[in-house]
TORKOL-4160 file (C-alpha; in steps of 0.2 Angstrom, whole numbers, padded with zeros to 4 digits, m for minus):
372
<pt num="1" X="0329" Y="0618" Z="0486"/>
<pt num="2" X="0328" Y="0609" Z="0472"/>
<pt num="3" X="0311" Y="0604" Z="0467"/>
<pt num="4" X="0314" Y="0596" Z="0449"/>
<pt num="5" X="0311" Y="0576" Z="0445"/>
<pt num="6" X="0324" Y="0568" Z="0441"/>
<pt num="7" X="0329" Y="0561" Z="0422"/>
<pt num="8" X="0325" Y="0542" Z="0428"/>
<pt num="9" X="0307" Y="0549" Z="0436"/>
<pt num="10" X="0302" Y="0559" Z="0421"/>
<pt num="11" X="0306" Y="0545" Z="0410"/>
<pt num="12" X="0294" Y="0535" Z="0423"/>
<pt num="13" X="0282" Y="0549" Z="0418"/>
<pt num="14" X="0282" Y="0550" Z="0399"/>
<pt num="15" X="0281" Y="0528" Z="0401"/>
<pt num="16" X="0264" Y="0530" Z="0412"/>
<pt num="17" X="0259" Y="0546" Z="0400"/>
<pt num="18" X="0259" Y="0534" Z="0386"/>
<pt num="19" X="0250" Y="0515" Z="0392"/>
<pt num="20" X="0238" Y="0528" Z="0397"/>
<pt num="21" X="0235" Y="0536" Z="0379"/>
<pt num="22" X="0238" Y="0519" Z="0370"/>
<pt num="23" X="0227" Y="0507" Z="0382"/>
<pt num="24" X="0215" Y="0521" Z="0393"/>
<pt num="25" X="0211" Y="0534" Z="0381"/>
<pt num="26" X="0198" Y="0545" Z="0385"/>
<pt num="27" X="0186" Y="0536" Z="0370"/>
<pt num="28" X="0189" Y="0521" Z="0382"/>
<pt num="29" X="0184" Y="0530" Z="0397"/>
<pt num="30" X="0168" Y="0533" Z="0389"/>
<pt num="31" X="0166" Y="0518" Z="0385"/>
<pt num="32" X="0166" Y="0510" Z="0402"/>
<pt num="33" X="0155" Y="0522" Z="0410"/>
<pt num="34" X="0143" Y="0513" Z="0421"/>
<pt num="35" X="0150" Y="0496" Z="0417"/>
<pt num="36" X="0148" Y="0481" Z="0429"/>
<pt num="37" X="0167" Y="0477" Z="0429"/>
<pt num="38" X="0174" Y="0494" Z="0426"/>
<pt num="39" X="0191" Y="0493" Z="0420"/>
<pt num="40" X="0201" Y="0485" Z="0401"/>
<pt num="41" X="0207" Y="0469" Z="0404"/>
<pt num="42" X="0221" Y="0476" Z="0391"/>
<pt num="43" X="0227" Y="0492" Z="0403"/>
<pt num="44" X="0227" Y="0480" Z="0416"/>
<pt num="45" X="0239" Y="0466" Z="0409"/>
<pt num="46" X="0248" Y="0481" Z="0403"/>
<pt num="47" X="0253" Y="0491" Z="0421"/>
<pt num="48" X="0257" Y="0472" Z="0426"/>
<pt num="49" X="0268" Y="0470" Z="0412"/>
<pt num="50" X="0279" Y="0485" Z="0416"/>
<pt num="51" X="0277" Y="0479" Z="0436"/>
<pt num="52" X="0267" Y="0494" Z="0439"/>
<pt num="53" X="0254" Y="0488" Z="0449"/>
<pt num="54" X="0265" Y="0483" Z="0463"/>
<pt num="55" X="0275" Y="0500" Z="0461"/>
<pt num="56" X="0269" Y="0502" Z="0481"/>
<pt num="57" X="0274" Y="0484" Z="0486"/>
<pt num="58" X="0289" Y="0477" Z="0494"/>
<pt num="59" X="0301" Y="0465" Z="0482"/>
<pt num="60" X="0301" Y="0452" Z="0492"/>
<pt num="61" X="0282" Y="0450" Z="0489"/>
<pt num="62" X="0285" Y="0453" Z="0468"/>
<pt num="63" X="0281" Y="0473" Z="0468"/>
<pt num="64" X="0291" Y="0487" Z="0462"/>
<pt num="65" X="0293" Y="0495" Z="0481"/>
<pt num="66" X="0293" Y="0513" Z="0473"/>
<pt num="67" X="0295" Y="0527" Z="0484"/>
<pt num="68" X="0279" Y="0539" Z="0486"/>
<pt num="69" X="0286" Y="0550" Z="0476"/>
<pt num="70" X="0289" Y="0540" Z="0461"/>
<pt num="71" X="0269" Y="0531" Z="0465"/>
<pt num="72" X="0262" Y="0552" Z="0465"/>
<pt num="73" X="0271" Y="0553" Z="0447"/>
<pt num="74" X="0262" Y="0537" Z="0442"/>
<pt num="75" X="0245" Y="0544" Z="0449"/>
<pt num="76" X="0245" Y="0560" Z="0444"/>
<pt num="77" X="0247" Y="0550" Z="0426"/>
<pt num="78" X="0231" Y="0542" Z="0429"/>
<pt num="79" X="0222" Y="0557" Z="0435"/>
<pt num="80" X="0226" Y="0566" Z="0417"/>
<pt num="81" X="0219" Y="0552" Z="0410"/>
<pt num="82" X="0204" Y="0547" Z="0421"/>
<pt num="83" X="0212" Y="0529" Z="0419"/>
<pt num="84" X="0198" Y="0516" Z="0427"/>
<pt num="85" X="0207" Y="0502" Z="0437"/>
<pt num="86" X="0208" Y="0493" Z="0451"/>
<pt num="87" X="0223" Y="0500" Z="0455"/>
<pt num="88" X="0220" Y="0509" Z="0469"/>
<pt num="89" X="0207" Y="0497" Z="0478"/>
<pt num="90" X="0217" Y="0482" Z="0476"/>
<pt num="91" X="0237" Y="0485" Z="0477"/>
<pt num="92" X="0239" Y="0502" Z="0487"/>
<pt num="93" X="0225" Y="0499" Z="0500"/>
<pt num="94" X="0221" Y="0483" Z="0502"/>
<pt num="95" X="0238" Y="0477" Z="0498"/>
<pt num="96" X="0247" Y="0489" Z="0511"/>
<pt num="97" X="0235" Y="0483" Z="0523"/>
<pt num="98" X="0241" Y="0466" Z="0521"/>
<pt num="99" X="0260" Y="0473" Z="0521"/>
<pt num="100" X="0256" Y="0480" Z="0537"/>
<pt num="101" X="0247" Y="0469" Z="0546"/>
<pt num="102" X="0244" Y="0453" Z="0536"/>
<pt num="103" X="0252" Y="0436" Z="0545"/>
<pt num="104" X="0264" Y="0425" Z="0533"/>
<pt num="105" X="0253" Y="0417" Z="0527"/>
<pt num="106" X="0241" Y="0430" Z="0522"/>
<pt num="107" X="0257" Y="0440" Z="0513"/>
<pt num="108" X="0265" Y="0422" Z="0504"/>
<pt num="109" X="0249" Y="0419" Z="0497"/>
<pt num="110" X="0241" Y="0435" Z="0492"/>
<pt num="111" X="0253" Y="0448" Z="0488"/>
<pt num="112" X="0262" Y="0441" Z="0473"/>
<pt num="113" X="0247" Y="0440" Z="0464"/>
<pt num="114" X="0240" Y="0456" Z="0469"/>
<pt num="115" X="0257" Y="0464" Z="0462"/>
<pt num="116" X="0256" Y="0455" Z="0446"/>
<pt num="117" X="0238" Y="0458" Z="0444"/>
<pt num="118" X="0230" Y="0441" Z="0443"/>
<pt num="119" X="0221" Y="0443" Z="0462"/>
<pt num="120" X="0211" Y="0457" Z="0465"/>
<pt num="121" X="0207" Y="0463" Z="0483"/>
<pt num="122" X="0196" Y="0479" Z="0486"/>
<pt num="123" X="0190" Y="0485" Z="0501"/>
<pt num="124" X="0172" Y="0485" Z="0510"/>
<pt num="125" X="0172" Y="0499" Z="0521"/>
<pt num="126" X="0158" Y="0512" Z="0518"/>
<pt num="127" X="0141" Y="0511" Z="0524"/>
<pt num="128" X="0126" Y="0519" Z="0522"/>
<pt num="129" X="0122" Y="0536" Z="0531"/>
<pt num="130" X="0138" Y="0532" Z="0540"/>
<pt num="131" X="0154" Y="0541" Z="0539"/>
<pt num="132" X="0174" Y="0540" Z="0537"/>
<pt num="133" X="0178" Y="0538" Z="0554"/>
<pt num="134" X="0179" Y="0524" Z="0566"/>
<pt num="135" X="0161" Y="0527" Z="0572"/>
<pt num="136" X="0154" Y="0523" Z="0553"/>
<pt num="137" X="0158" Y="0505" Z="0554"/>
<pt num="138" X="0144" Y="0496" Z="0562"/>
<pt num="139" X="0144" Y="0481" Z="0552"/>
<pt num="140" X="0145" Y="0466" Z="0564"/>
<pt num="141" X="0160" Y="0451" Z="0567"/>
<pt num="142" X="0152" Y="0440" Z="0580"/>
<pt num="143" X="0165" Y="0427" Z="0586"/>
<pt num="144" X="0163" Y="0411" Z="0591"/>
<pt num="145" X="0181" Y="0407" Z="0596"/>
<pt num="146" X="0187" Y="0398" Z="0579"/>
<pt num="147" X="0177" Y="0408" Z="0566"/>
<pt num="148" X="0167" Y="0423" Z="0564"/>
<pt num="149" X="0149" Y="0429" Z="0555"/>
<pt num="150" X="0148" Y="0444" Z="0547"/>
<pt num="151" X="0133" Y="0455" Z="0545"/>
<pt num="152" X="0129" Y="0472" Z="0537"/>
<pt num="153" X="0127" Y="0485" Z="0523"/>
<pt num="154" X="0141" Y="0493" Z="0512"/>
<pt num="155" X="0141" Y="0504" Z="0499"/>
<pt num="156" X="0155" Y="0511" Z="0485"/>
<pt num="157" X="0164" Y="0494" Z="0486"/>
<pt num="158" X="0176" Y="0497" Z="0471"/>
<pt num="159" X="0175" Y="0483" Z="0457"/>
<pt num="160" X="0166" Y="0473" Z="0467"/>
<pt num="161" X="0161" Y="0461" Z="0453"/>
<pt num="162" X="0180" Y="0458" Z="0447"/>
<pt num="163" X="0187" Y="0454" Z="0464"/>
<pt num="164" X="0192" Y="0438" Z="0469"/>
<pt num="165" X="0191" Y="0444" Z="0487"/>
<pt num="166" X="0186" Y="0458" Z="0499"/>
<pt num="167" X="0193" Y="0466" Z="0515"/>
<pt num="168" X="0178" Y="0469" Z="0526"/>
<pt num="169" X="0180" Y="0482" Z="0540"/>
<pt num="170" X="0168" Y="0475" Z="0554"/>
<pt num="171" X="0164" Y="0481" Z="0573"/>
<pt num="172" X="0166" Y="0466" Z="0586"/>
<pt num="173" X="0159" Y="0474" Z="0599"/>
<pt num="174" X="0170" Y="0490" Z="0604"/>
<pt num="175" X="0184" Y="0487" Z="0592"/>
<pt num="176" X="0184" Y="0485" Z="0574"/>
<pt num="177" X="0193" Y="0471" Z="0564"/>
<pt num="178" X="0198" Y="0467" Z="0545"/>
<pt num="179" X="0192" Y="0453" Z="0540"/>
<pt num="180" X="0197" Y="0444" Z="0523"/>
<pt num="181" X="0181" Y="0436" Z="0513"/>
<pt num="182" X="0179" Y="0428" Z="0497"/>
<pt num="183" X="0168" Y="0436" Z="0484"/>
<pt num="184" X="0158" Y="0419" Z="0482"/>
<pt num="185" X="0154" Y="0418" Z="0502"/>
<pt num="186" X="0139" Y="0412" Z="0506"/>
<pt num="187" X="0127" Y="0426" Z="0511"/>
<pt num="188" X="0137" Y="0439" Z="0499"/>
<pt num="189" X="0125" Y="0449" Z="0487"/>
<pt num="190" X="0131" Y="0463" Z="0476"/>
<pt num="191" X="0119" Y="0475" Z="0466"/>
<pt num="192" X="0128" Y="0488" Z="0456"/>
<pt num="193" X="0126" Y="0507" Z="0461"/>
<pt num="194" X="0127" Y="0523" Z="0450"/>
<pt num="195" X="0137" Y="0538" Z="0455"/>
<pt num="196" X="0140" Y="0555" Z="0446"/>
<pt num="197" X="0157" Y="0548" Z="0438"/>
<pt num="198" X="0148" Y="0535" Z="0431"/>
<pt num="199" X="0162" Y="0524" Z="0438"/>
<pt num="200" X="0161" Y="0504" Z="0446"/>
<pt num="201" X="0155" Y="0502" Z="0461"/>
<pt num="202" X="0144" Y="0489" Z="0473"/>
<pt num="203" X="0133" Y="0489" Z="0487"/>
<pt num="204" X="0137" Y="0474" Z="0496"/>
<pt num="205" X="0125" Y="0463" Z="0509"/>
<pt num="206" X="0132" Y="0452" Z="0522"/>
<pt num="207" X="0121" Y="0440" Z="0529"/>
<pt num="208" X="0128" Y="0428" Z="0541"/>
<pt num="209" X="0145" Y="0427" Z="0531"/>
<pt num="210" X="0156" Y="0414" Z="0540"/>
<pt num="211" X="0173" Y="0415" Z="0540"/>
<pt num="212" X="0187" Y="0409" Z="0549"/>
<pt num="213" X="0199" Y="0415" Z="0562"/>
<pt num="214" X="0214" Y="0415" Z="0551"/>
<pt num="215" X="0205" Y="0427" Z="0540"/>
<pt num="216" X="0206" Y="0442" Z="0553"/>
<pt num="217" X="0220" Y="0452" Z="0547"/>
<pt num="218" X="0233" Y="0458" Z="0562"/>
<pt num="219" X="0228" Y="0456" Z="0581"/>
<pt num="220" X="0211" Y="0457" Z="0590"/>
<pt num="221" X="0206" Y="0477" Z="0590"/>
<pt num="222" X="0220" Y="0482" Z="0578"/>
<pt num="223" X="0208" Y="0485" Z="0563"/>
<pt num="224" X="0205" Y="0502" Z="0563"/>
<pt num="225" X="0225" Y="0507" Z="0567"/>
<pt num="226" X="0229" Y="0496" Z="0553"/>
<pt num="227" X="0217" Y="0505" Z="0542"/>
<pt num="228" X="0221" Y="0523" Z="0547"/>
<pt num="229" X="0240" Y="0521" Z="0547"/>
<pt num="230" X="0235" Y="0514" Z="0526"/>
<pt num="231" X="0226" Y="0527" Z="0521"/>
<pt num="232" X="0238" Y="0539" Z="0528"/>
<pt num="233" X="0249" Y="0536" Z="0515"/>
<pt num="234" X="0239" Y="0529" Z="0503"/>
<pt num="235" X="0228" Y="0546" Z="0503"/>
<pt num="236" X="0244" Y="0555" Z="0496"/>
<pt num="237" X="0241" Y="0546" Z="0479"/>
<pt num="238" X="0222" Y="0552" Z="0478"/>
<pt num="239" X="0230" Y="0570" Z="0479"/>
<pt num="240" X="0241" Y="0566" Z="0465"/>
<pt num="241" X="0228" Y="0558" Z="0455"/>
<pt num="242" X="0217" Y="0575" Z="0458"/>
<pt num="243" X="0231" Y="0587" Z="0454"/>
<pt num="244" X="0236" Y="0575" Z="0439"/>
<pt num="245" X="0216" Y="0579" Z="0432"/>
<pt num="246" X="0213" Y="0597" Z="0438"/>
<pt num="247" X="0230" Y="0601" Z="0427"/>
<pt num="248" X="0224" Y="0593" Z="0413"/>
<pt num="249" X="0207" Y="0602" Z="0412"/>
<pt num="250" X="0216" Y="0616" Z="0416"/>
<pt num="251" X="0225" Y="0614" Z="0400"/>
<pt num="252" X="0211" Y="0609" Z="0387"/>
<pt num="253" X="0202" Y="0623" Z="0395"/>
<pt num="254" X="0214" Y="0639" Z="0391"/>
<pt num="255" X="0217" Y="0629" Z="0373"/>
<pt num="256" X="0198" Y="0631" Z="0371"/>
<pt num="257" X="0198" Y="0647" Z="0377"/>
<pt num="258" X="0213" Y="0652" Z="0361"/>
<pt num="259" X="0200" Y="0646" Z="0351"/>
<pt num="260" X="0184" Y="0650" Z="0353"/>
<pt num="261" X="0179" Y="0666" Z="0349"/>
<pt num="262" X="0168" Y="0678" Z="0354"/>
<pt num="263" X="0164" Y="0697" Z="0348"/>
<pt num="264" X="0176" Y="0694" Z="0335"/>
<pt num="265" X="0192" Y="0688" Z="0347"/>
<pt num="266" X="0195" Y="0674" Z="0358"/>
<pt num="267" X="0186" Y="0671" Z="0375"/>
<pt num="268" X="0205" Y="0670" Z="0384"/>
<pt num="269" X="0205" Y="0691" Z="0379"/>
<pt num="270" X="0192" Y="0695" Z="0391"/>
<pt num="271" X="0200" Y="0700" Z="0407"/>
<pt num="272" X="0187" Y="0692" Z="0418"/>
<pt num="273" X="0191" Y="0675" Z="0409"/>
<pt num="274" X="0209" Y="0678" Z="0411"/>
<pt num="275" X="0208" Y="0680" Z="0427"/>
<pt num="276" X="0200" Y="0666" Z="0433"/>
<pt num="277" X="0211" Y="0655" Z="0421"/>
<pt num="278" X="0226" Y="0663" Z="0431"/>
<pt num="279" X="0218" Y="0659" Z="0447"/>
<pt num="280" X="0215" Y="0640" Z="0442"/>
<pt num="281" X="0233" Y="0639" Z="0439"/>
<pt num="282" X="0240" Y="0647" Z="0454"/>
<pt num="283" X="0228" Y="0634" Z="0462"/>
<pt num="284" X="0233" Y="0619" Z="0453"/>
<pt num="285" X="0253" Y="0625" Z="0456"/>
<pt num="286" X="0251" Y="0626" Z="0473"/>
<pt num="287" X="0241" Y="0610" Z="0476"/>
<pt num="288" X="0255" Y="0600" Z="0465"/>
<pt num="289" X="0267" Y="0609" Z="0475"/>
<pt num="290" X="0259" Y="0600" Z="0491"/>
<pt num="291" X="0257" Y="0586" Z="0485"/>
<pt num="292" X="0275" Y="0581" Z="0479"/>
<pt num="293" X="0281" Y="0589" Z="0498"/>
<pt num="294" X="0270" Y="0577" Z="0505"/>
<pt num="295" X="0275" Y="0564" Z="0495"/>
<pt num="296" X="0295" Y="0567" Z="0496"/>
<pt num="297" X="0293" Y="0569" Z="0514"/>
<pt num="298" X="0284" Y="0552" Z="0516"/>
<pt num="299" X="0298" Y="0545" Z="0507"/>
<pt num="300" X="0309" Y="0552" Z="0518"/>
<pt num="301" X="0302" Y="0542" Z="0532"/>
<pt num="302" X="0295" Y="0561" Z="0539"/>
<pt num="303" X="0277" Y="0561" Z="0549"/>
<pt num="304" X="0265" Y="0564" Z="0536"/>
<pt num="305" X="0248" Y="0565" Z="0548"/>
<pt num="306" X="0245" Y="0583" Z="0544"/>
<pt num="307" X="0254" Y="0583" Z="0525"/>
<pt num="308" X="0241" Y="0570" Z="0521"/>
<pt num="309" X="0225" Y="0576" Z="0523"/>
<pt num="310" X="0230" Y="0594" Z="0519"/>
<pt num="311" X="0236" Y="0587" Z="0500"/>
<pt num="312" X="0219" Y="0577" Z="0499"/>
<pt num="313" X="0207" Y="0593" Z="0506"/>
<pt num="314" X="0219" Y="0606" Z="0495"/>
<pt num="315" X="0220" Y="0597" Z="0478"/>
<pt num="316" X="0202" Y="0588" Z="0478"/>
<pt num="317" X="0195" Y="0607" Z="0481"/>
<pt num="318" X="0206" Y="0613" Z="0468"/>
<pt num="319" X="0202" Y="0601" Z="0455"/>
<pt num="320" X="0183" Y="0604" Z="0459"/>
<pt num="321" X="0185" Y="0625" Z="0456"/>
<pt num="322" X="0196" Y="0622" Z="0441"/>
<pt num="323" X="0182" Y="0610" Z="0431"/>
<pt num="324" X="0170" Y="0622" Z="0439"/>
<pt num="325" X="0177" Y="0636" Z="0432"/>
<pt num="326" X="0180" Y="0627" Z="0417"/>
<pt num="327" X="0163" Y="0622" Z="0412"/>
<pt num="328" X="0159" Y="0641" Z="0414"/>
<pt num="329" X="0172" Y="0645" Z="0400"/>
<pt num="330" X="0166" Y="0631" Z="0390"/>
<pt num="331" X="0146" Y="0637" Z="0392"/>
<pt num="332" X="0133" Y="0627" Z="0389"/>
<pt num="333" X="0143" Y="0613" Z="0376"/>
<pt num="334" X="0154" Y="0607" Z="0392"/>
<pt num="335" X="0141" Y="0600" Z="0398"/>
<pt num="336" X="0138" Y="0588" Z="0380"/>
<pt num="337" X="0146" Y="0570" Z="0382"/>
<pt num="338" X="0154" Y="0577" Z="0367"/>
<pt num="339" X="0166" Y="0588" Z="0377"/>
<pt num="340" X="0179" Y="0580" Z="0389"/>
<pt num="341" X="0177" Y="0593" Z="0400"/>
<pt num="342" X="0163" Y="0585" Z="0409"/>
<pt num="343" X="0172" Y="0569" Z="0413"/>
<pt num="344" X="0183" Y="0577" Z="0421"/>
<pt num="345" X="0171" Y="0587" Z="0432"/>
<pt num="346" X="0159" Y="0573" Z="0437"/>
<pt num="347" X="0176" Y="0566" Z="0441"/>
<pt num="348" X="0183" Y="0581" Z="0451"/>
<pt num="349" X="0168" Y="0580" Z="0463"/>
<pt num="350" X="0167" Y="0561" Z="0466"/>
<pt num="351" X="0187" Y="0561" Z="0471"/>
<pt num="352" X="0183" Y="0576" Z="0484"/>
<pt num="353" X="0171" Y="0565" Z="0491"/>
<pt num="354" X="0177" Y="0548" Z="0492"/>
<pt num="355" X="0192" Y="0539" Z="0502"/>
<pt num="356" X="0189" Y="0553" Z="0514"/>
<pt num="357" X="0178" Y="0567" Z="0511"/>
<pt num="358" X="0182" Y="0586" Z="0516"/>
<pt num="359" X="0174" Y="0586" Z="0534"/>
<pt num="360" X="0185" Y="0569" Z="0537"/>
<pt num="361" X="0200" Y="0577" Z="0533"/>
<pt num="362" X="0198" Y="0593" Z="0539"/>
<pt num="363" X="0195" Y="0585" Z="0556"/>
<pt num="364" X="0212" Y="0575" Z="0553"/>
<pt num="365" X="0221" Y="0591" Z="0550"/>
<pt num="366" X="0213" Y="0601" Z="0565"/>
<pt num="367" X="0217" Y="0582" Z="0578"/>
<pt num="368" X="0235" Y="0587" Z="0570"/>
<pt num="369" X="0234" Y="0605" Z="0571"/>
<pt num="370" X="0229" Y="0606" Z="0591"/>
<pt num="371" X="0239" Y="0590" Z="0597"/>
<pt num="372" X="0256" Y="0598" Z="0590"/>
């Protein structure tokens, strides 16, 4: 069993780490907190120049078509640096939906521009008071034969002000469909939401928004199947992001425990704190191995119906636990804005509760276990 990455994969990691350090430092992350746009144009342009935006998209549409294992390496580095960008929302989530179910016209028109970063498309999925499953989609799509009229409210729409288009999940009777909607369409209202991670999310209200039948993605009633299939793969990258953040949070905590002295000895010399960090290291390594296994399995064409939700569930819980432990070791100063650990602590909780929370992931794992 070979757990080492290849030389090319190690070079990919080093390249992405360097780009994040140069164009998305933690100082830049601080500047972009609660920013209405939410990401740096310089960082986005650099990702485009290195063909990293379309890393999961087919080469036929301008993507790099990397395996999910290479993509996970990139996302570990995004998590390590906390790099804010619409990469996941646009290229991974919406790009994945279009690859899976888009018409030839939709693919030819949209995917090349998504891959090169000129077009940003983000999903409008979650709704106030509703969950992550199909029943949570209650926004309506009424058909008159040649067009649809959309009504409803969406919350936590990422980078909505920077997007040119949305992929909206809406219900037509008993089924959920996916629709392409222009950001500037009549009846669309956006309002920025403030979050624990200070990232960029919006509430979106749709009031009699008209879209053509040609803007539906996939066959009638296929929307939820397309969305859930995409999320199954994409969840692995979110898990990779979590382990990247958890590893870096642990690294700076260990270093602080060596540097900070109390009662004439470093904090790390106290057995209780040393054991906390040992437990954290064990959990982080376990989460990393689970994420790599899931990414490898998907890259080999194997089913990840169980592995993908397991990876995010465990990786995000580990990220949350490690940063909570770290805050205890840093003490009161760890909560001040000058210290980096609070950036990771807040984002750990945010990542745990987005793109499928613990309850939703537990349901998916349970379904896979009980059906096997």
